[in-house]
Structure formats: structure tokens, C-alpha cells
Steps between C-alpha positions, in 0.01 A plus 500: 500500500764290660363187689726326729485174699699452812784247471479245787866447575602867509314797639670757274428317180189509297394344169366734223185330387521640149861416429542214736836665613615500860553858626694599819321789658776561770718783353775444746528137407513586141774772560706234672460265222605770259805582707600146544467439121711796423775378749497162345524644152803715608677203676451304180619772281814540725559132487469497121732796465764322715458184305567696187804676647640151613457352148673808361788459739527129411525595136750771559715256709492232226603759258800603721588138534503439141713812435743384751528158352560653157776728636663199684481291182669771296767559775580126496517475121722808486745410774838378397549127543819547719286659781257209490770231518699655783 
């Protein structure tokens, strides 16, 4: 059978004598804890997804910047000297 000892600091907590685990006997507190944990997980996932999207956008911008530089370099190489001097 399960034997429990009352935890002094909290009325809803007991210690399982066999496993030495602390057990919360208040179901509504447990439900709140689970709900909060899920919310924190979702917020972290959303943040991580936004971080990943931002990193991807940075890479895309760097690629666009490199392509534009290459286009400009080729344009300046192929432009007639007369236009550059005038």
C-alpha cells in the first residue's frame, strides 16, 4: 500500500515513503501546472521558429546582396570607358 507523510511547508504535498517522491494531491494545482508548462513550451517553440525564420531571412538577404554586387561588378567591367570618363 501507499504510505504518505505530510510535507510541512505545503498542505497539498505529501512524501511517498516507499519512493521518497513528493506528490501533489491537489488536482487543480496539477492541472494549472500542466497548463502553464504547455504554454511555456508553446511560447518557446514560437520564439525558436521566429528565430529560425529570422536566420533564414538574413541568409537570403546576404545572398541577394552578393548577387547584386556581382551584377554591379560585371556591369562596371562591361561598360565602355567613354561613359566612365564623361
